[in-house]
N, C-alpha and C positions, 0 to 999 in steps of 0.2 A: 838573838838572830843577827847573823853577820851582815855588814853593810852590803847594800846592792847598788849596782851602777843605775844612774837615773838618766833620762833624756826627755825632751819636751818638745811638743809641736806647737807652732804658732802659724798664723795666716797673715798676709801682707795687708796692713791697714790701708783704707782708702781715703782717710781724712786726717788732718793735722791732729785732731783730738785723739784719733785712734792711734797715730804714731806715738803721741805722748804717753798714751796709756800703755802701749806695748813696751815702751822704754821702761816704764815703772815696773811692769810685770817682770821684764827680764831682769832688771836689777834686783828684784826680790828673789826671783828663783836662781839667779847666779849664786847666791849664797849656799845653794844646795850642791854647788860643784858639779853640774851635769856633764856627762861624757861628751855629748853634742846636743844641738837642738836642730829640728827640722822646720822647714818654711814650706807651706803648700803652694800649689800651682794651679791657677785657673784653668779650666778646660779650654782647649783649643788655643792656649797662649794668652788667655784674657787678662792674666796678671803677671805675665812674664817679666816685665819691668819691675813691678812691684816686688816680685820674689827676689830678683837680683838686688834691688835697693836694700831690702830688709836683710838679706844674707850678708851684704857687705857691711851694714850697720853692725850686725852681731859680731862679725869677725873683727872689727875694730875694738870690740869690747874684750877680745881675747878668748872668746868662746867658739868652738868649732861648730860651723853651721852647714847643714845639709839641705840644699834646694830640692824640692820635689820637681821631677821631670816627667812629663806626660807625652806619649807618642800619638795618641789619638788626634787626628786633625792636624798633624805636623809632618812636614816633608823631611827627608833625610837631610837635605841641604840646611833647613832652618834648625834641626836638632844639631848638626854639626857646628853650626854658628854659635848656638847657645852653649855647647860643651867648650867651644874655644873661649868664650868670654869667661866662663868659670875658671878655666885653667889660667887664663891670663891674670886672674884676680886671686889666684892661690887657693881656690876652693877645690878640695880634694874628697869630697864625700857627697854622694847623690842617692836620693830615693827614687828609684826607677818605677814608674806606674803605667798601666795602660791609659787611665783616665777615661772620662765620660765625654761623649760627643755632645757639644753644646746645641741647644735647641736651634733649629733653623740652619744648622751646618750639615750639608750633605756629604762632605768628603771625609772619609775615614782617615785618610793619610796612607803614607807608603808602609808603615809598620802597623799591625792590627793588635799585637798581643805584647805584653810587658817582656815576655821571654825573648821576643824579637828585638825589643829596645835594649835589653841587657846585652844580648849578643852584638848589636850595633855599637854600643858604647865600648865594649871590649875591643871590637875590631878597629874602631876609630883611635882609641886612646891607650890601649893595653891595660896596664895597671895604674894607670894615672888616678883613677877614682876608686874609693871604696863604695861599693854599690849595696844599697838596702833594696829590698822588695817587699811587697805586702803579702800577708798571709791571712787566712779566714778560718779560724778554728770551728766556726759554725757554718762554713762554706759560703761562698760568694753568692749573692742573691740571683745572679744570672747564670750560675753553673747548672749544667744538666743533672748532676748527681754530686754527692760528696767525693765519690772516687775520681770522677772526672776533674773536679776542682783540686784534689790533692795531687793528681798527676800534672796539672797545669802548674801548680807551685813547684813540683820538683823540676819541671822543665826551666823554670826561671832560674833556679838555683844552678842547675847544670849548665845554663848558658853563661854563667860567670858571676852570679850574685855572692856577695860575701857574708851577708846576713839578712835577717828578716824581722819585720815588725808586724804584729797581728792587728787585725781590727779588734776594737774592744769588745769585751765580753764580761759576763757576770758569773759564769758558771766555770769555775777552775777545772773541773774534770773535762769539759770540752777541750781546753787548751792542752791538758796532759795527754788525752787521746790523740789529738791532732800531732803532737810532737812525737809520740810513739809511732804513729802511722807514718810520718815523714821519714822517720829514721830507717823504718823498714824498706822505704823506697831508696835508700842510700843518701838522704839528705843529712849532711853533717854540720851544717853552718848554725850558729846561734839564732834561735828564734825567740825574739824578745816580746813579751805580752805588751799589748796596748791597753792603757788604762783610761777610762773615761770618768772623771769625778761626776757626782750626782749633786746638782744644784737647783734643777727646774724639771718638774715632772713633764709638762707638755713638751718642752724642747727635747728631753730625752727620748721621749716616745716617738717624736717626729724624726729624730736622727736615726733611730733604731729601725724604724720602718724603712727608711731610705737605704740603709746600708746593710740590712739583713741581720743585725746583731739582736740577739733574744734577751728581753728583759724578763727574767722569771716572774711567774704570776704573783708570787708573794711579795716580791719587790714593788711591782707595779701597782697592786692592791694598796699596799701600805702608803706608797707615795700619793696615790690618789685620794686616800682617806684624809690626808692632811689639808687638802683644798688650797687655800691661799696662804697657809702658814709656812712662810719660807724658812723660818728658823727651825722648825721641826723637820722640813724636808732636807735641809742642810745637815742637820745633826744626824739624821738617819742615813743620808747618803754618805757621810764620813764614817760611820760605823761599818756600813756594807762594804765600801771600797777598801778601807784600811784592813778589814778582815781578809778580803780577797788578796790584797798585796802581801800580807803576812803569809798566807798560805803558799802563794807563788814563790815568795823569797825562801821560805822554809824548804821548798821543793828544789831549790837552786835554779830557779829561773835566771837566765843570763843577764837580766836587767828589767827595768820598767820603763815604758814609754807613755808619758802622760799627754793626753790630748787637752790642752789647757784652755782652748777657746780664748786664748789672749788675756786670761785672768789668772792671778797668782794665788789668790787666797785658799781655794779648795785644794789645789795641788799641794801647796805648801803645808796645809793642815794635815792632809794624808801622810805626806813625808814625815812630818814631825811625829805623827802618831806611830809610824812603823820605824822610827829612828834613823830616817834617811838623812 
């Protein structure tokens, strides 16, 4: 299997212990020479400063960092200021997302959709940023239909996105079908599969329920059967996700983007298994 480009997602820590842990995680995963790493962004700007601080820390380590930027709950003026700050610090890669409206916040903001955010970034900054957008092989949980979701994705790309990262999935055929359908709509940018390591059954099911990712019944039942046996869960999860990654790499997926949850061990083990 030929080498495949890797990238990793982190979230901004809120404590000193969290910061120390993330630095150790980054040091371990840096050995895998990622193409870039992304840093999540809290809804409504709740971790805007944390995202910037984390991105700058990473950039100092010589790794390309891509902050998430959400438009929900933000004004054009505030987004313009954020983009200017990133440009002033030499950041040239952004993950542009609609985001979720925080509880208790009534204002959606001036931009309602990620496609509008992508268009705004292009209007304001030209080609200053490489723009990533999100894709949903099993379709967004709030979409009216798979077709409606696919068309929304195509609008984001046509607004100026350079590439896309998918929500995580465990059914490779869902990804292959999504890419084929997107190509039929004229989408020609790289669509990188998002990968979620499996280390905790209840956490995985909770995340999947929130984001609309399907955990196949056979995987869920096997994980459930292990109860509190964390070693068996990790070993089984490693087998499942490594097999998924091999299948994607063999089909010439343009990369693998790991949702690390700020932990290195599972992601590193998968990459070692597949020869990353």
